[in-house]
Backbone as CSV, one residue per row, in Angstrom:
resi,resn,N_x,N_y,N_z,CA_x,CA_y,CA_z,C_x,C_y,C_z
1,MET,142.838,183.031,-34.777,142.525,181.640,-35.030,143.439,180.791,-34.145
2,SER,142.894,179.743,-33.556,143.684,178.874,-32.700,144.461,177.875,-33.554
3,ALA,145.305,177.100,-32.887,146.145,176.139,-33.596,145.330,175.068,-34.315
4,ASN,144.112,174.787,-33.819,143.310,173.745,-34.459,142.416,174.294,-35.564
5,GLY,142.549,175.592,-35.885,141.790,176.178,-36.977,140.459,176.773,-36.586
6,ARG,140.076,176.652,-35.321,138.811,177.237,-34.875,139.010,178.702,-34.544
7,VAL,137.999,179.484,-34.816,138.038,180.908,-34.477,137.284,181.082,-33.169
8,PRO,137.955,181.598,-32.117,137.268,181.780,-30.840,136.148,182.805,-30.963
9,LEU,135.059,182.553,-30.254,133.936,183.482,-30.254,134.288,184.715,-29.434
10,ALA,133.984,185.889,-29.973,134.261,187.128,-29.271,132.976,187.823,-28.848
11,ASP,131.851,187.170,-28.997,130.558,187.724,-28.639,130.525,188.000,-27.142
12,PRO,130.331,189.275,-26.729,130.333,189.596,-25.299,129.298,188.810,-24.496
13,GLU,128.170,188.485,-25.098,127.162,187.701,-24.381,127.670,186.307,-24.061
14,ARG,128.552,185.794,-24.871,129.068,184.441,-24.644,130.337,184.426,-23.811
15,THR,130.980,185.557,-23.651,132.218,185.583,-22.877,132.042,186.231,-21.507
16,THR,130.872,186.818,-21.244,130.613,187.409,-19.949,130.447,186.302,-18.916
17,GLN,131.079,186.482,-17.800,131.005,185.562,-16.670,131.472,184.150,-17.002
18,VAL,132.507,184.061,-17.795,133.155,182.778,-18.069,134.187,182.559,-16.972
19,ARG,134.183,181.359,-16.400,135.118,181.023,-15.328,135.974,179.839,-15.753
20,ARG,137.191,179.856,-15.305,138.079,178.712,-15.516,137.870,177.760,-14.338
21,LEU,137.542,176.522,-14.634,137.391,175.484,-13.617,138.250,174.290,-14.004
22,SER,138.640,173.528,-13.020,139.373,172.286,-13.267,138.559,171.126,-12.737
23,CYS,138.475,170.073,-13.513,137.719,168.883,-13.135,138.260,168.316,-11.829
24,GLU,137.348,167.945,-10.921,137.753,167.383,-9.631,138.454,166.040,-9.769
25,ARG,138.219,165.337,-10.871,138.825,164.021,-11.053,140.205,164.090,-11.703
26,CYS,140.278,164.776,-12.844,141.525,164.713,-13.614,142.243,166.053,-13.726
27,ALA,141.640,167.106,-13.187,142.223,168.456,-13.166,142.341,169.097,-14.547
28,THR,141.659,168.549,-15.562,141.648,169.183,-16.870,140.971,170.550,-16.746
29,PRO,141.645,171.616,-17.150,141.036,172.947,-17.047,140.104,173.221,-18.217
30,VAL,138.965,173.830,-17.935,138.006,174.210,-18.965,137.494,175.609,-18.649
31,LEU,136.920,176.260,-19.655,136.231,177.531,-19.447,134.742,177.227,-19.425
32,VAL,134.041,177.763,-18.425,132.629,177.440,-18.231,131.815,178.712,-18.079
33,ARG,130.649,178.716,-18.715,129.661,179.789,-18.532,128.326,179.115,-18.288
34,LYS,127.709,179.472,-17.184,126.408,178.899,-16.820,125.359,179.951,-17.142
35,SER,124.731,179.830,-18.310,123.766,180.823,-18.769,122.457,180.741,-18.007
36,SER,122.040,179.523,-17.646,120.821,179.301,-16.872,121.014,177.987,-16.138
37,LEU,120.050,177.611,-15.318,120.188,176.334,-14.620,120.231,175.163,-15.587
38,ALA,119.603,175.317,-16.751,119.541,174.231,-17.729,120.616,174.315,-18.812
39,GLN,121.315,175.440,-18.933,122.260,175.615,-20.043,123.647,175.942,-19.525
40,THR,124.611,175.132,-19.950,126.003,175.313,-19.565,126.856,175.256,-20.815
41,SER,127.757,176.223,-20.970,128.696,176.203,-22.087,130.073,175.844,-21.538
42,VAL,130.723,174.879,-22.193,132.054,174.447,-21.783,132.976,174.542,-22.979
43,GLN,134.087,175.201,-22.785,135.100,175.280,-23.839,136.299,174.473,-23.363
44,TRP,136.571,173.398,-24.093,137.684,172.513,-23.750,138.974,173.046,-24.348
45,PRO,140.098,172.803,-23.704,141.379,173.177,-24.308,141.641,172.282,-25.518
46,ASP,142.582,172.672,-26.331,142.907,171.869,-27.512,143.304,170.448,-27.123
47,GLY,143.917,170.280,-25.982,144.370,168.956,-25.556,143.440,168.333,-24.543
48,ALA,142.191,168.083,-24.875,141.223,167.507,-23.935,141.506,166.041,-23.645
49,GLU,142.608,165.518,-24.178,142.955,164.127,-23.922,143.195,163.882,-22.435
50,GLY,143.402,164.942,-21.661,143.633,164.806,-20.236,142.409,164.369,-19.466
51,CYS,141.233,164.407,-20.066,139.999,164.019,-19.386,139.989,162.505,-19.197
52,ALA,140.021,162.070,-17.937,140.082,160.642,-17.628,138.833,159.903,-18.105
53,GLU,137.665,160.522,-17.978,136.427,159.860,-18.389,136.384,159.673,-19.902
54,PHE,136.788,160.684,-20.658,136.826,160.545,-22.112,137.838,159.474,-22.514
55,ALA,138.987,159.432,-21.823,140.009,158.440,-22.143,139.476,157.024,-21.930
56,GLU,138.669,156.820,-20.859,138.089,155.505,-20.608,137.116,155.098,-21.710
57,VAL,136.285,156.048,-22.160,135.332,155.758,-23.235,136.080,155.410,-24.513
58,LEU,137.109,156.178,-24.813,137.871,155.923,-26.032,138.593,154.584,-25.967
59,ALA,139.109,154.239,-24.798,139.808,152.960,-24.651,138.838,151.798,-24.839
60,ALA,137.604,151.970,-24.378,136.612,150.897,-24.474,136.012,150.783,-25.879
61,ASP,135.753,151.935,-26.526,135.039,151.943,-27.811,135.910,152.278,-29.009
62,GLY,136.958,153.041,-28.799,137.752,153.527,-29.908,137.028,154.578,-30.729
63,ARG,135.982,155.189,-30.151,135.224,156.221,-30.877,136.055,157.500,-31.009
64,PRO,135.662,158.370,-31.944,136.357,159.649,-32.091,136.261,160.469,-30.819
65,ARG,137.082,161.498,-30.737,137.143,162.337,-29.541,135.792,162.901,-29.154
66,THR,135.749,163.922,-28.386,134.607,164.426,-27.641,133.319,164.671,-28.426
67,ALA,133.336,164.741,-29.724,132.131,165.067,-30.486,131.006,164.057,-30.262
68,VAL,131.323,162.818,-29.962,130.273,161.815,-29.770,130.124,161.378,-28.317
69,ILE,130.902,161.943,-27.432,130.787,161.639,-26.010,129.969,162.760,-25.398
70,PRO,128.752,162.470,-24.918,127.844,163.543,-24.518,128.353,164.428,-23.388
71,THR,129.006,163.875,-22.388,129.463,164.701,-21.279,130.432,163.925,-20.409
72,CYS,131.115,164.628,-19.586,131.955,164.038,-18.544,131.199,164.246,-17.229
73,ALA,130.752,163.161,-16.626,129.944,163.254,-15.408,130.700,163.924,-14.271
74,ARG,131.989,163.677,-14.168,132.769,164.290,-13.078,132.926,165.791,-13.288
75,LEU,133.097,166.219,-14.544,133.168,167.653,-14.806,131.818,168.297,-14.509
76,ARG,130.730,167.633,-14.888,129.399,168.150,-14.587,129.231,168.336,-13.075
77,ALA,129.687,167.358,-12.299,129.605,167.466,-10.839,130.442,168.634,-10.323
78,THR,131.607,168.844,-10.925,132.462,169.972,-10.543,131.751,171.290,-10.812
79,ILE,131.106,171.402,-11.969,130.389,172.624,-12.338,129.210,172.848,-11.383
80,GLU,128.453,171.802,-11.109,127.307,171.937,-10.201,127.750,172.373,-8.808
81,GLN,128.872,171.833,-8.346,129.398,172.239,-7.036,129.840,173.702,-7.065
82,ALA,130.445,174.135,-8.152,130.879,175.535,-8.274,129.677,176.483,-8.244
83,VAL,128.555,176.064,-8.832,127.336,176.878,-8.785,126.814,176.932,-7.351
84,ARG,126.737,175.771,-6.686,126.232,175.736,-5.304,127.068,176.577,-4.356
85,SER,128.381,176.570,-4.555,129.276,177.307,-3.659,129.367,178.792,-3.993
86,GLY,128.828,179.189,-5.153,128.902,180.586,-5.571,130.142,180.922,-6.378
87,GLU,130.997,179.936,-6.623,132.203,180.157,-7.413,131.862,180.446,-8.882
88,LEU,130.748,179.858,-9.356,130.282,180.058,-10.730,128.862,180.597,-10.677
89,ALA,128.668,181.788,-11.212,127.348,182.417,-11.202,126.491,181.904,-12.344
90,VAL,125.183,181.834,-12.117,124.226,181.556,-13.170,123.829,182.912,-13.721
91,VAL,124.163,183.182,-14.971,124.015,184.517,-15.574,122.586,185.009,-15.561
92,ASP,121.633,184.187,-15.965,120.239,184.615,-16.103,119.433,184.414,-14.829
93,GLN,120.077,184.536,-13.679,119.351,184.335,-12.438,119.497,185.514,-11.526
């Protein structure tokens, strides 16, 4: 169990071909698995406060952390670039 009380998934299907990537904007490290072109799994570290885009949304709205923020556009761009360059494989392709 992690410090925040969540139990990490140990399912081999979900942990196969997971890559560590860092956002091109804020360098926040995440674990990413690209299951298909349409499906991406991202596991944020416990301290996702380092995400500059999330920090801007929170400063503007005061909304709760990442649960209501749909995505970080810069991280999405980083992931898409990693797929194009071959750094991140699409599992079902």
